[in-house]
NUVOMAR-135611 format. One line per field, with one value per residue (C-alpha): residue number from 1; residue in three letters; x, y, z. Coordinates in steps of 0.2 Angstrom, whole numbers, plus 5000, padded with zeros to 4 digits. Example, Ala and Ser with C-alpha at 12.3 -4.5 7.8 and 13.67 -1.06 7.14 Angstrom:
BEGIN
nulum = (1|2)
marlum = (ALA|SER)
u = (5062|5068)
v = (4978|4995)
w = (5039|5036)
# end
This chain:
BEGIN
nulum = (1|2|3|4|5|6|7|8|9|10|11|12|13|14|15|16|17|18|19|20|21|22|23|24|25|26|27|28|29|30|31|32|33|34|35|36|37|38|39|40|41|42|43|44|45|46|47|48|49|50|51|52|53|54|55|56|57|58|59|60|61|62|63|64|65|66|67|68|69|70|71|72|73|74|75|76|77|78|79|80|81|82|83|84|85|86|87|88|89|90|91|92|93|94|95|96|97|98|99|100|101|102|103|104|105|106|107|108|109|110|111|112|113|114|115|116|117|118|119|120|121|122|123|124|125|126|127|128|129|130|131|132|133|134|135|136|137|138|139|140|141|142|143|144|145|146|147|148|149|150|151|152|153|154|155|156|157|158|159|160|161|162|163|164|165|166|167|168|169|170|171|172|173|174|175|176|177|178|179|180|181|182|183|184|185|186|187|188|189|190|191|192|193|194|195|196|197|198|199|200|201|202|203|204|205|206|207|208|209|210|211|212|213|214|215|216|217|218|219|220|221|222|223|224|225|226|227|228|229|230|231|232|233|234|235|236|237|238|239|240|241|242|243|244|245|246|247|248|249|250|251|252|253|254|255|256|257|258|259|260|261|262|263|264|265|266|267|268|269|270|271|272|273|274|275|276|277|278|279|280|281|282|283|284|285|286|287|288|289|290|291|292|293|294|295|296|297|298|299|300|301|302|303|304|305|306|307|308|309|310|311|312|313|314|315|316|317|318|319|320|321|322|323|324|325|326|327|328|329|330|331|332|333|334|335|336|337|338|339|340|341|342|343|344|345|346|347|348|349|350|351|352|353|354|355|356|357|358|359|360|361|362|363|364|365|366|367|368|369|370|371|372|373|374|375|376|377|378|379|380|381|382|383|384|385|386|387|388|389|390|391|392|393|394|395|396|397)
marlum = (MET|LYS|ASN|LYS|PHE|LEU|PHE|LEU|GLY|ILE|ALA|ALA|ALA|LEU|PHE|ILE|ALA|CYS|GLU|SER|ASP|ASP|THR|SER|ASP|ILE|VAL|ILE|ASN|ASP|ASN|SER|VAL|THR|THR|THR|ASN|ASN|ASN|SER|GLY|GLY|GLU|THR|PRO|THR|GLU|THR|THR|VAL|ASN|LEU|ASN|GLY|LEU|TYR|THR|THR|ASN|LEU|THR|LEU|ASP|PRO|ASP|VAL|GLU|TYR|ILE|ILE|THR|GLY|PRO|VAL|LEU|MET|ALA|ASN|GLY|THR|THR|LEU|THR|ILE|PRO|ALA|GLY|MET|THR|ILE|LYS|ALA|GLU|PRO|ILE|GLY|VAL|ASN|ALA|TYR|ILE|ALA|ILE|GLN|GLN|GLY|ALA|ARG|ILE|ASN|ALA|ILE|GLY|THR|ALA|SER|GLU|PRO|ILE|ILE|LEU|THR|SER|ASN|ALA|THR|VAL|PRO|SER|SER|GLY|ASP|TRP|GLY|GLY|LEU|VAL|LEU|CYS|GLY|LYS|ALA|PRO|ILE|ASN|SER|THR|PRO|ASP|GLY|SER|ASP|ASP|ILE|ALA|THR|SER|GLU|VAL|GLY|ALA|LEU|ALA|PHE|GLY|GLY|ASN|ILE|PRO|ALA|ASP|ASN|SER|GLY|ASN|VAL|GLU|TYR|VAL|ARG|ILE|GLU|TYR|ALA|GLY|GLY|ALA|ILE|ASP|GLY|ASN|ALA|GLU|LEU|ASN|GLY|LEU|SER|VAL|TYR|GLY|VAL|GLY|THR|GLY|THR|THR|ILE|ASP|TYR|VAL|GLN|VAL|PHE|GLU|GLY|SER|ASP|ASP|GLY|PHE|GLU|PHE|PHE|GLY|GLY|THR|VAL|ASN|ALA|SER|HIS|LEU|VAL|VAL|VAL|ASN|ALA|GLU|ASP|ASP|SER|ILE|ASP|TRP|THR|GLU|GLY|PHE|VAL|GLY|THR|LEU|THR|ASP|VAL|TYR|VAL|GLN|HIS|GLY|THR|SER|HIS|ASP|LYS|ALA|PHE|GLU|CYS|ASP|GLY|PHE|ASN|THR|ASP|PHE|SER|ASN|GLU|ALA|GLY|TYR|PHE|SER|ALA|PRO|THR|VAL|THR|ASN|ALA|THR|ILE|VAL|GLY|ASN|PRO|ALA|ASP|ILE|ALA|ASN|GLU|SER|GLU|ALA|ILE|ARG|LEU|ARG|ALA|GLY|THR|ARG|PHE|THR|PHE|ASN|ASN|ILE|VAL|ILE|ASN|ASP|PHE|ASP|GLU|GLY|PHE|ASP|LEU|ASP|ASP|ALA|ASP|THR|GLY|VAL|GLY|VAL|VAL|ASN|ASP|ASP|SER|ASN|ILE|ILE|ASP|VAL|THR|PHE|ASN|THR|VAL|THR|THR|ASN|LEU|LYS|ASN|ASP|THR|GLY|SER|VAL|PHE|ASP|GLU|ALA|ASP|ILE|ILE|SER|GLY|VAL|GLY|ASN|GLY|THR|GLY|THR|ASP|ILE|ALA|THR|TRP|GLY|ALA|GLY|TRP|THR|VAL|GLY|ILE|ASN)
u = (5381|5392|5388|5390|5387|5376|5379|5367|5375|5391|5406|5415|5430|5441|5434|5447|5445|5452|5440|5444|5450|5469|5470|5486|5485|5483|5496|5490|5505|5514|5523|5534|5551|5565|5581|5594|5607|5625|5632|5650|5649|5641|5625|5608|5604|5589|5575|5574|5561|5546|5535|5517|5505|5495|5483|5488|5480|5488|5488|5500|5507|5518|5535|5538|5557|5553|5548|5533|5529|5512|5516|5499|5483|5485|5471|5467|5458|5443|5449|5465|5469|5481|5489|5497|5505|5503|5515|5519|5519|5515|5518|5511|5519|5510|5502|5484|5470|5482|5489|5477|5473|5457|5450|5439|5424|5428|5445|5449|5460|5468|5475|5474|5485|5484|5483|5502|5506|5494|5495|5499|5494|5502|5511|5528|5530|5544|5531|5515|5498|5480|5476|5493|5486|5469|5467|5459|5445|5434|5422|5409|5393|5381|5365|5364|5349|5355|5351|5334|5330|5335|5345|5364|5366|5382|5388|5405|5416|5420|5438|5445|5427|5428|5412|5402|5385|5374|5363|5374|5371|5383|5397|5415|5428|5440|5446|5453|5457|5468|5473|5477|5475|5484|5484|5472|5457|5456|5446|5449|5434|5417|5411|5426|5433|5442|5441|5451|5441|5429|5417|5407|5393|5402|5393|5391|5405|5418|5426|5430|5435|5447|5451|5457|5457|5469|5471|5461|5456|5439|5428|5435|5423|5410|5398|5390|5376|5380|5376|5393|5393|5408|5414|5428|5430|5440|5441|5452|5454|5444|5443|5426|5413|5420|5407|5396|5383|5373|5365|5355|5368|5359|5373|5378|5391|5396|5408|5413|5424|5425|5436|5436|5451|5452|5446|5431|5413|5400|5404|5390|5383|5370|5360|5346|5351|5362|5354|5365|5357|5341|5333|5331|5328|5315|5322|5333|5348|5344|5359|5360|5374|5377|5390|5396|5406|5407|5419|5418|5428|5422|5428|5416|5400|5397|5399|5383|5393|5383|5387|5375|5366|5352|5345|5338|5326|5339|5331|5342|5344|5356|5358|5369|5377|5387|5389|5401|5403|5392|5379|5367|5366|5355|5350|5336|5333|5322|5304|5308|5318|5303|5292|5304|5302|5283|5282|5293|5307|5320|5324|5337|5339|5349|5359|5369|5372|5387|5388|5376|5365|5351|5348|5337|5334|5319|5320|5310|5293|5285|5278|5286|5296|5311|5301|5294|5311|5323|5321|5333|5341|5356|5357|5370|5388|5395|5410|5425|5439|5451|5450|5448|5458|5473|5490|5485|5477|5485|5479|5465|5463)
v = (5383|5375|5368|5380|5378|5392|5399|5410|5427|5434|5423|5428|5438|5428|5412|5403|5385|5373|5361|5343|5351|5350|5368|5372|5375|5393|5400|5413|5425|5435|5421|5431|5424|5435|5435|5449|5456|5452|5468|5470|5488|5487|5494|5486|5472|5476|5464|5458|5444|5442|5427|5430|5418|5416|5428|5446|5455|5472|5483|5476|5489|5482|5490|5493|5489|5472|5456|5447|5429|5422|5404|5400|5408|5427|5431|5449|5450|5460|5478|5477|5485|5477|5491|5487|5503|5506|5497|5482|5464|5451|5433|5417|5400|5388|5378|5380|5385|5383|5401|5416|5433|5434|5450|5444|5452|5469|5470|5481|5481|5497|5491|5506|5506|5517|5514|5516|5507|5493|5481|5464|5448|5433|5416|5413|5398|5399|5394|5401|5392|5394|5388|5391|5400|5404|5423|5437|5434|5448|5444|5457|5459|5463|5453|5436|5425|5409|5416|5423|5440|5454|5443|5444|5426|5421|5408|5401|5401|5386|5386|5391|5392|5411|5420|5431|5439|5449|5464|5479|5483|5498|5487|5492|5479|5493|5497|5487|5498|5495|5477|5463|5445|5432|5412|5411|5401|5382|5369|5356|5347|5352|5359|5369|5382|5399|5411|5426|5438|5429|5442|5436|5446|5463|5479|5496|5504|5494|5499|5487|5496|5493|5474|5461|5442|5434|5415|5409|5391|5394|5409|5426|5435|5427|5437|5427|5439|5456|5473|5480|5490|5485|5493|5491|5472|5462|5443|5435|5416|5410|5391|5391|5406|5423|5432|5422|5427|5418|5420|5435|5447|5464|5475|5483|5478|5492|5491|5473|5465|5446|5437|5418|5407|5389|5382|5391|5389|5403|5422|5424|5410|5418|5410|5417|5408|5394|5378|5367|5375|5385|5403|5406|5425|5422|5434|5431|5439|5454|5464|5476|5474|5489|5491|5474|5466|5447|5440|5421|5408|5405|5387|5384|5389|5371|5365|5375|5388|5399|5418|5421|5408|5413|5401|5397|5411|5425|5442|5453|5469|5468|5485|5490|5473|5466|5447|5440|5422|5411|5397|5404|5422|5421|5404|5405|5390|5385|5389|5403|5412|5412|5419|5434|5437|5435|5447|5460|5459|5454|5464|5464|5482|5486|5471|5467|5449|5446|5428|5421|5406|5408|5425|5418|5400|5398|5382|5389|5382|5399|5405|5421|5425|5435|5451|5450|5451|5459|5476|5486|5472|5479|5495|5488|5496|5487|5494|5504|5493|5501|5517|5512|5496|5504|5503|5490|5475|5461|5448|5458|5454)
w = (5494|5508|5525|5540|5558|5566|5583|5594|5597|5592|5595|5612|5609|5597|5591|5581|5576|5564|5556|5551|5535|5537|5539|5549|5568|5572|5583|5595|5594|5581|5573|5562|5557|5551|5542|5544|5534|5539|5546|5551|5555|5572|5566|5570|5558|5547|5544|5526|5526|5538|5538|5542|5551|5566|5576|5577|5592|5589|5573|5560|5548|5534|5530|5511|5514|5520|5510|5518|5515|5521|5528|5536|5540|5545|5556|5561|5578|5583|5585|5575|5558|5545|5534|5518|5509|5491|5479|5490|5484|5497|5493|5500|5501|5488|5502|5495|5508|5522|5518|5518|5525|5536|5542|5556|5563|5571|5562|5547|5533|5525|5509|5497|5482|5466|5448|5446|5463|5465|5480|5474|5484|5475|5476|5481|5469|5457|5444|5451|5447|5452|5469|5476|5491|5499|5495|5505|5517|5524|5539|5544|5555|5541|5539|5531|5527|5534|5551|5557|5551|5563|5574|5579|5576|5566|5554|5551|5535|5525|5529|5547|5555|5555|5562|5550|5550|5562|5561|5557|5539|5539|5547|5542|5537|5530|5513|5498|5484|5469|5474|5463|5470|5460|5460|5474|5478|5480|5489|5503|5496|5488|5504|5510|5498|5497|5483|5477|5488|5500|5507|5522|5529|5525|5527|5517|5528|5519|5503|5489|5473|5459|5464|5452|5454|5442|5438|5453|5455|5463|5462|5459|5471|5482|5492|5507|5512|5517|5510|5504|5488|5477|5461|5447|5449|5437|5435|5423|5420|5436|5435|5444|5444|5442|5452|5465|5478|5491|5508|5505|5497|5494|5489|5472|5460|5448|5433|5432|5419|5417|5405|5403|5399|5394|5411|5419|5425|5425|5424|5437|5448|5459|5473|5483|5499|5505|5498|5509|5524|5523|5521|5540|5537|5524|5511|5495|5488|5478|5472|5457|5444|5433|5419|5416|5401|5401|5388|5385|5376|5359|5359|5373|5364|5358|5376|5382|5391|5402|5406|5420|5430|5443|5455|5472|5472|5469|5464|5453|5442|5428|5420|5405|5401|5387|5384|5371|5365|5376|5372|5385|5391|5406|5413|5426|5438|5452|5456|5468|5455|5443|5456|5457|5439|5439|5453|5444|5457|5444|5428|5415|5407|5392|5387|5371|5366|5354|5347|5360|5355|5368|5376|5390|5396|5408|5419|5433|5430|5429|5413|5405|5390|5386|5384|5401|5409|5396|5389|5378|5369|5359|5370|5383|5382|5397|5406|5400|5406|5395|5404|5423|5422|5414|5423|5437|5429|5420|5407|5399|5380)
# end
């Protein structure tokens, strides 16, 4: 998808670089700025506001009694942990991709909310809008196919040149549970973007569960390689794709709910490898999606809207899916994607199409029909968002 520079070996210690993308300079210190209560009683003043930005080289545990504002890139260094207690709301200045939280390789996040006390990462704008800030970025050491198979080589992220990838499938970047990410995403240009949750080479030791991306300007979730198994994912009103994968992602996505608004692209847009670079490892993305409900915008059916676009050789299994209100259900592109279907590496099992003009569109050049890849039409029940999404999600119809 986007250009990246590849380096041999894991980046030494803490590689932080700002590309020519106008990202703010990184300050190698805790750059917090605080305001205090006026206190005439002689007691120690208490912090009321802390601005977060820069590189954190020790653990950072946020205080529920303090208001935190993200004013630039927040970078957790190798060996550190960012802890965000349940129920907290963290706000970011509306400066686009110049404000984000990045959990770098070897660091962890411990953001565990609950259904009644979710953690909210949102905009500090008086009137928030999509793309106000850059969102949450996780960078791990799990395999990616833009580097040679079995190597410890790394790639770098589109914004901030953050290292990701390696040869540790079970790598652990921490826990993200019951977290809502609002008004995030955005792009510097077509080759440098952030999403609601950007997942770079993240391993199976990581927990991503009960996470919503709301009103984002780029993708909701994007998986750049890695092996992580994510579940209970919600995307409402993403302006680009709701779920995106590339660079050899081979994890699982279980219980997914996507709802389109007035401005959006695909519900799923899925690549087997980074077409702006190459498939160095020689394998393709091959995740499994189980229990997904995709709700389109009826007004877009006439505009040839696509629910799921599969290309660049991606392999896939979709199991128990409901697709509502699209012109096309599944759109398959590129020769390598067709080879995966012919070789029975890709399957669609138990899917229900409601107000879908074309169930399957084959633009791969391989010869197969709908029955060769889709079984159990009408048997899909999707995901029970009304049950597991209650109390912590917003904007669901």
